A tleap script that builds the chain and sets N, CA, C and O, in Angstrom:
source leaprc.protein.ff14SB
mol = sequence {
  NMET ALA LYS GLN ASP ASP TYR LEU LYS THR
  ALA ILE ARG LEU PRO ARG GLN LEU HIE ALA
  LEU ILE LEU ASP ALA ALA LYS GLN SER GLY
  GLN SER ILE ASN SER GLU MET ILE ILE ARG
  ILE GLN GLN SER PHE GLY LYS LYS ASN ASP
  SER PRO LEU LEU LEU SER MET ALA THR GLN
  ILE GLU VAL LEU THR GLU LYS ILE ASP ALA
  LEU VAL SER GLU LEU ALA SER LYS CLYS
}
set mol.1.N position { 5.935 -7.652 -12.319 }
set mol.1.CA position { 4.749 -7.560 -11.355 }
set mol.1.C position { 5.052 -8.046 -10.112 }
set mol.1.O position { 5.666 -9.108 -10.004 }
set mol.2.N position { 4.670 -7.348 -9.062 }
set mol.2.CA position { 4.863 -7.942 -7.529 }
set mol.2.C position { 4.078 -9.082 -7.428 }
set mol.2.O position { 2.982 -9.135 -7.986 }
set mol.3.N position { 4.585 -10.119 -6.686 }
set mol.3.CA position { 3.915 -11.412 -6.452 }
set mol.3.C position { 3.556 -11.438 -4.781 }
set mol.3.O position { 4.185 -10.777 -3.955 }
set mol.4.N position { 2.732 -12.088 -4.549 }
set mol.4.CA position { 2.298 -12.223 -3.061 }
set mol.4.C position { 3.439 -12.532 -2.216 }
set mol.4.O position { 3.430 -12.001 -1.106 }
set mol.5.N position { 4.576 -13.402 -2.562 }
set mol.5.CA position { 5.529 -13.750 -1.909 }
set mol.5.C position { 6.595 -12.632 -1.948 }
set mol.5.O position { 7.712 -12.869 -1.486 }
set mol.6.N position { 6.327 -11.532 -2.431 }
set mol.6.CA position { 7.098 -10.233 -2.195 }
set mol.6.C position { 6.795 -9.436 -1.119 }
set mol.6.O position { 7.527 -8.502 -0.793 }
set mol.7.N position { 5.763 -9.724 -0.525 }
set mol.7.CA position { 5.191 -9.070 0.688 }
set mol.7.C position { 5.179 -9.647 1.831 }
set mol.7.O position { 5.180 -10.868 1.671 }
set mol.8.N position { 5.164 -9.288 3.120 }
set mol.8.CA position { 4.897 -9.940 4.295 }
set mol.8.C position { 3.712 -9.062 4.905 }
set mol.8.O position { 3.657 -7.833 4.874 }
set mol.9.N position { 2.813 -9.892 5.442 }
set mol.9.CA position { 1.696 -9.092 6.181 }
set mol.9.C position { 2.135 -9.152 7.510 }
set mol.9.O position { 2.641 -10.152 8.019 }
set mol.10.N position { 1.911 -7.915 8.158 }
set mol.10.CA position { 2.015 -7.531 9.516 }
set mol.10.C position { 0.969 -6.578 10.103 }
set mol.10.O position { 0.314 -5.776 9.437 }
set mol.11.N position { 0.896 -6.743 11.309 }
set mol.11.CA position { -0.046 -5.786 11.973 }
set mol.11.C position { 0.710 -4.970 13.079 }
set mol.11.O position { 1.561 -5.475 13.812 }
set mol.12.N position { 0.383 -3.888 13.119 }
set mol.12.CA position { 1.071 -2.916 14.198 }
set mol.12.C position { -0.104 -2.208 14.824 }
set mol.12.O position { -1.174 -2.077 14.229 }
set mol.13.N position { 0.126 -1.751 16.054 }
set mol.13.CA position { -0.819 -0.815 16.868 }
set mol.13.C position { -0.459 0.541 16.610 }
set mol.13.O position { 0.716 0.847 16.814 }
set mol.14.N position { -1.224 1.378 16.214 }
set mol.14.CA position { -1.105 2.812 16.063 }
set mol.14.C position { -1.907 3.637 16.899 }
set mol.14.O position { -3.081 3.342 17.123 }
set mol.15.N position { -1.387 4.607 17.357 }
set mol.15.CA position { -2.167 5.664 18.271 }
set mol.15.C position { -3.371 6.095 17.230 }
set mol.15.O position { -3.254 6.136 16.005 }
set mol.16.N position { -4.505 6.392 17.957 }
set mol.16.CA position { -5.614 6.582 17.197 }
set mol.16.C position { -5.271 7.999 16.369 }
set mol.16.O position { -5.557 8.061 15.173 }
set mol.17.N position { -4.738 8.970 16.955 }
set mol.17.CA position { -4.421 10.256 16.211 }
set mol.17.C position { -3.703 9.922 15.118 }
set mol.17.O position { -4.128 10.330 14.037 }
set mol.18.N position { -2.558 9.173 15.147 }
set mol.18.CA position { -1.582 8.720 13.986 }
set mol.18.C position { -2.488 7.955 12.867 }
set mol.18.O position { -2.268 8.218 11.684 }
set mol.19.N position { -3.233 7.265 13.120 }
set mol.19.CA position { -4.028 6.495 12.312 }
set mol.19.C position { -4.978 7.391 11.572 }
set mol.19.O position { -5.186 7.288 10.363 }
set mol.20.N position { -5.555 8.294 12.374 }
set mol.20.CA position { -6.330 9.454 11.497 }
set mol.20.C position { -5.593 10.130 10.704 }
set mol.20.O position { -6.030 10.339 9.572 }
set mol.21.N position { -4.314 10.638 11.076 }
set mol.21.CA position { -3.607 11.251 10.078 }
set mol.21.C position { -3.271 10.562 8.763 }
set mol.21.O position { -3.380 11.110 7.666 }
set mol.22.N position { -2.833 9.257 8.973 }
set mol.22.CA position { -2.577 8.424 7.740 }
set mol.22.C position { -3.876 8.182 7.020 }
set mol.22.O position { -3.875 8.109 5.791 }
set mol.23.N position { -4.910 8.062 7.670 }
set mol.23.CA position { -6.180 7.695 6.929 }
set mol.23.C position { -6.591 9.104 6.018 }
set mol.23.O position { -7.084 8.982 4.897 }
set mol.24.N position { -6.389 10.137 6.491 }
set mol.24.CA position { -6.617 11.384 5.922 }
set mol.24.C position { -5.665 11.602 4.638 }
set mol.24.O position { -6.043 12.009 3.540 }
set mol.25.N position { -4.536 11.295 4.953 }
set mol.25.CA position { -3.459 11.572 4.097 }
set mol.25.C position { -3.607 10.611 2.762 }
set mol.25.O position { -3.320 10.927 1.607 }
set mol.26.N position { -4.158 9.292 3.256 }
set mol.26.CA position { -4.398 8.446 2.073 }
set mol.26.C position { -5.719 8.577 1.364 }
set mol.26.O position { -5.859 7.963 0.306 }
set mol.27.N position { -6.639 9.267 1.805 }
set mol.27.CA position { -7.680 9.741 1.034 }
set mol.27.C position { -7.581 11.040 0.273 }
set mol.27.O position { -8.337 11.287 -0.667 }
set mol.28.N position { -6.529 11.968 0.739 }
set mol.28.CA position { -6.175 13.028 -0.018 }
set mol.28.C position { -5.387 12.668 -1.225 }
set mol.28.O position { -5.459 13.322 -2.265 }
set mol.29.N position { -4.588 11.554 -1.067 }
set mol.29.CA position { -3.813 11.169 -2.255 }
set mol.29.C position { -4.388 10.142 -3.120 }
set mol.29.O position { -3.775 9.839 -4.144 }
set mol.30.N position { -5.553 9.539 -2.815 }
set mol.30.CA position { -6.318 8.475 -3.359 }
set mol.30.C position { -5.785 7.293 -3.292 }
set mol.30.O position { -5.990 6.527 -4.234 }
set mol.31.N position { -5.074 6.910 -2.301 }
set mol.31.CA position { -4.429 5.821 -2.009 }
set mol.31.C position { -4.951 4.956 -0.908 }
set mol.31.O position { -5.771 5.486 -0.158 }
set mol.32.N position { -4.606 3.679 -0.678 }
set mol.32.CA position { -5.009 2.917 0.273 }
set mol.32.C position { -4.015 3.257 1.446 }
set mol.32.O position { -2.877 3.682 1.247 }
set mol.33.N position { -4.613 3.004 2.813 }
set mol.33.CA position { -3.794 3.322 3.886 }
set mol.33.C position { -2.484 2.632 3.956 }
set mol.33.O position { -1.482 3.169 4.428 }
set mol.34.N position { -2.513 1.441 3.481 }
set mol.34.CA position { -1.202 0.434 3.130 }
set mol.34.C position { -0.344 1.046 2.376 }
set mol.34.O position { 0.841 1.082 2.709 }
set mol.35.N position { -0.831 1.687 1.126 }
set mol.35.CA position { 0.005 2.415 0.177 }
set mol.35.C position { 0.636 3.411 0.751 }
set mol.35.O position { 1.842 3.565 0.559 }
set mol.36.N position { -0.115 4.278 1.578 }
set mol.36.CA position { 0.294 5.601 2.037 }
set mol.36.C position { 1.403 5.280 3.158 }
set mol.36.O position { 2.365 6.047 3.208 }
set mol.37.N position { 1.337 4.154 4.102 }
set mol.37.CA position { 2.204 3.830 4.914 }
set mol.37.C position { 3.601 3.297 4.306 }
set mol.37.O position { 4.707 3.552 4.783 }
set mol.38.N position { 3.379 2.615 3.319 }
set mol.38.CA position { 4.564 2.008 2.629 }
set mol.38.C position { 5.436 3.403 2.051 }
set mol.38.O position { 6.644 3.483 2.279 }
set mol.39.N position { 4.817 4.325 1.399 }
set mol.39.CA position { 5.377 5.323 0.584 }
set mol.39.C position { 6.121 6.126 1.853 }
set mol.39.O position { 7.326 6.377 1.837 }
set mol.40.N position { 5.373 6.434 2.778 }
set mol.40.CA position { 6.069 7.160 4.134 }
set mol.40.C position { 7.120 6.500 4.700 }
set mol.40.O position { 8.054 7.190 5.106 }
set mol.41.N position { 7.185 5.044 4.842 }
set mol.41.CA position { 8.239 4.479 5.552 }
set mol.41.C position { 9.329 4.338 4.496 }
set mol.41.O position { 10.485 4.517 4.881 }
set mol.42.N position { 9.113 4.039 3.211 }
set mol.42.CA position { 10.295 4.277 2.201 }
set mol.42.C position { 10.938 5.588 2.212 }
set mol.42.O position { 12.161 5.689 2.122 }
set mol.43.N position { 10.187 6.565 2.314 }
set mol.43.CA position { 10.850 8.047 2.316 }
set mol.43.C position { 11.637 8.354 3.518 }
set mol.43.O position { 12.473 9.257 3.513 }
set mol.44.N position { 11.349 7.504 4.723 }
set mol.44.CA position { 11.954 7.648 5.883 }
set mol.44.C position { 13.281 6.927 5.766 }
set mol.44.O position { 14.158 7.362 6.513 }
set mol.45.N position { 13.582 5.989 5.039 }
set mol.45.CA position { 14.828 5.387 4.734 }
set mol.45.C position { 15.598 6.077 3.443 }
set mol.45.O position { 16.418 5.425 2.797 }
set mol.46.N position { 15.333 7.188 3.178 }
set mol.46.CA position { 16.125 7.693 2.185 }
set mol.46.C position { 15.651 7.700 0.798 }
set mol.46.O position { 16.373 8.190 -0.070 }
set mol.47.N position { 14.250 7.094 0.442 }
set mol.47.CA position { 13.997 6.995 -0.858 }
set mol.47.C position { 13.215 8.456 -1.342 }
set mol.47.O position { 12.316 8.482 -2.182 }
set mol.48.N position { 13.613 9.344 -0.814 }
set mol.48.CA position { 13.209 10.633 -1.072 }
set mol.48.C position { 13.513 11.193 -2.531 }
set mol.48.O position { 12.879 12.058 -3.136 }
set mol.49.N position { 14.484 10.584 -2.891 }
set mol.49.CA position { 14.931 10.949 -4.544 }
set mol.49.C position { 14.020 10.398 -5.595 }
set mol.49.O position { 14.101 10.806 -6.754 }
set mol.50.N position { 13.067 9.392 -5.196 }
set mol.50.CA position { 12.156 8.866 -6.031 }
set mol.50.C position { 11.123 10.050 -6.296 }
set mol.50.O position { 10.688 10.758 -5.388 }
set mol.51.N position { 10.834 10.165 -7.426 }
set mol.51.CA position { 9.891 11.155 -7.860 }
set mol.51.C position { 8.472 10.664 -7.702 }
set mol.51.O position { 8.153 9.513 -7.999 }
set mol.52.N position { 7.481 11.718 -7.145 }
set mol.52.CA position { 6.159 11.434 -6.851 }
set mol.52.C position { 5.580 10.670 -7.936 }
set mol.52.O position { 4.694 9.851 -7.692 }
set mol.53.N position { 5.998 10.866 -9.105 }
set mol.53.CA position { 5.236 9.945 -10.286 }
set mol.53.C position { 5.603 8.529 -10.088 }
set mol.53.O position { 4.731 7.674 -10.241 }
set mol.54.N position { 6.822 8.191 -9.760 }
set mol.54.CA position { 7.292 6.851 -9.521 }
set mol.54.C position { 6.613 6.189 -8.448 }
set mol.54.O position { 6.243 5.018 -8.534 }
set mol.55.N position { 6.424 6.973 -7.350 }
set mol.55.CA position { 5.937 6.529 -5.945 }
set mol.55.C position { 4.508 6.308 -6.266 }
set mol.55.O position { 3.901 5.387 -5.719 }
set mol.56.N position { 3.874 7.174 -7.207 }
set mol.56.CA position { 2.309 6.982 -7.498 }
set mol.56.C position { 2.318 5.776 -8.268 }
set mol.56.O position { 1.529 4.910 -7.889 }
set mol.57.N position { 3.079 5.505 -9.331 }
set mol.57.CA position { 2.983 4.350 -10.047 }
set mol.57.C position { 3.347 3.083 -9.222 }
set mol.57.O position { 2.714 2.068 -9.512 }
set mol.58.N position { 4.134 3.009 -8.388 }
set mol.58.CA position { 4.364 1.795 -7.450 }
set mol.58.C position { 3.140 1.674 -6.784 }
set mol.58.O position { 2.676 0.534 -6.789 }
set mol.59.N position { 2.429 2.618 -6.160 }
set mol.59.CA position { 1.531 2.610 -5.322 }
set mol.59.C position { 0.301 1.837 -6.060 }
set mol.59.O position { -0.314 0.885 -5.580 }
set mol.60.N position { 0.076 2.426 -7.288 }
set mol.60.CA position { -0.963 1.979 -8.162 }
set mol.60.C position { -0.775 0.387 -8.441 }
set mol.60.O position { -1.704 -0.388 -8.212 }
set mol.61.N position { 0.397 -0.031 -8.914 }
set mol.61.CA position { 0.824 -1.331 -9.136 }
set mol.61.C position { 0.460 -2.155 -7.849 }
set mol.61.O position { -0.229 -3.168 -7.968 }
set mol.62.N position { 0.888 -1.757 -6.676 }
set mol.62.CA position { 0.441 -2.356 -5.466 }
set mol.62.C position { -0.912 -2.640 -5.265 }
set mol.62.O position { -1.323 -3.750 -4.925 }
set mol.63.N position { -1.708 -1.530 -5.495 }
set mol.63.CA position { -3.115 -1.615 -5.448 }
set mol.63.C position { -3.913 -2.669 -6.387 }
set mol.63.O position { -4.857 -3.406 -6.101 }
set mol.64.N position { -3.242 -2.494 -7.555 }
set mol.64.CA position { -3.852 -3.439 -8.781 }
set mol.64.C position { -3.368 -4.917 -8.216 }
set mol.64.O position { -4.169 -5.850 -8.275 }
set mol.65.N position { -2.072 -5.113 -7.678 }
set mol.65.CA position { -1.794 -6.423 -7.328 }
set mol.65.C position { -2.694 -7.034 -6.205 }
set mol.65.O position { -3.050 -8.213 -6.190 }
set mol.66.N position { -3.031 -6.067 -5.237 }
set mol.66.CA position { -3.936 -6.591 -4.126 }
set mol.66.C position { -5.454 -6.880 -4.591 }
set mol.66.O position { -6.198 -7.670 -4.011 }
set mol.67.N position { -5.807 -6.095 -5.759 }
set mol.67.CA position { -7.050 -6.473 -6.247 }
set mol.67.C position { -7.169 -7.793 -7.166 }
set mol.67.O position { -8.182 -8.478 -7.307 }
set mol.68.N position { -5.970 -7.986 -7.730 }
set mol.68.CA position { -5.875 -9.146 -8.592 }
set mol.68.C position { -5.821 -10.396 -7.667 }
set mol.68.O position { -6.438 -11.408 -8.000 }
set mol.69.N position { -5.134 -10.356 -6.569 }
set mol.69.CA position { -4.829 -11.322 -5.611 }
set mol.69.C position { -6.382 -11.597 -5.031 }
set mol.69.O position { -6.806 -12.749 -4.933 }
set mol.70.N position { -7.044 -10.636 -4.724 }
set mol.70.CA position { -8.324 -10.839 -3.970 }
set mol.70.C position { -9.264 -11.605 -5.010 }
set mol.70.O position { -10.006 -12.525 -4.666 }
set mol.71.N position { -9.144 -11.084 -6.441 }
set mol.71.CA position { -9.913 -11.833 -7.291 }
set mol.71.C position { -9.699 -13.422 -7.447 }
set mol.71.O position { -10.573 -14.287 -7.409 }
set mol.72.N position { -8.395 -13.576 -7.621 }
set mol.72.CA position { -7.826 -14.852 -7.747 }
set mol.72.C position { -8.361 -15.773 -6.542 }
set mol.72.O position { -8.940 -16.848 -6.701 }
set mol.73.N position { -8.127 -15.288 -5.558 }
set mol.73.CA position { -8.672 -15.852 -4.238 }
set mol.73.C position { -10.176 -16.180 -4.311 }
set mol.73.O position { -10.584 -17.323 -4.104 }
set mol.74.N position { -10.963 -15.186 -4.599 }
set mol.74.CA position { -12.417 -15.418 -4.763 }
set mol.74.C position { -12.632 -16.574 -5.984 }
set mol.74.O position { -13.378 -17.531 -5.780 }
set mol.75.N position { -12.055 -16.439 -7.023 }
set mol.75.CA position { -12.341 -17.484 -8.087 }
set mol.75.C position { -11.729 -19.006 -7.612 }
set mol.75.O position { -12.166 -20.058 -8.078 }
set mol.76.N position { -10.801 -18.941 -6.750 }
set mol.76.CA position { -10.279 -20.188 -6.255 }
set mol.76.C position { -11.086 -20.884 -5.305 }
set mol.76.O position { -11.141 -22.111 -5.214 }
set mol.77.N position { -11.874 -19.849 -4.413 }
set mol.77.CA position { -12.906 -20.353 -3.642 }
set mol.77.C position { -14.259 -20.944 -4.062 }
set mol.77.O position { -14.998 -21.638 -3.364 }
set mol.78.N position { -14.479 -20.481 -5.531 }
set mol.78.CA position { -15.784 -20.764 -5.961 }
set mol.78.C position { -15.416 -22.120 -6.568 }
set mol.78.O position { -16.443 -22.690 -6.937 }
set mol.79.N position { -14.324 -22.827 -6.798 }
set mol.79.CA position { -14.144 -24.050 -7.482 }
set mol.79.C position { -14.333 -25.141 -6.628 }
set mol.79.O position { -14.215 -26.289 -7.058 }
savepdb mol mol.pdb
quit
């Protein structure tokens, strides 16, 4: 399972129109904006051979990891 250390948090500025396109695509695919962007960036580097099922599974793992991390942080702050 992916760990927090496996990811780097970064901020980017996007044109409003591009952000809207990504947001719409994420909603249509049932994914977070972050997941949608990761998949699209991976594909631009030649990961197009990955099946949609594998990409979807990777996205779901990422989403679950983010949720687990949030819950762990929430629990830690309550101690």
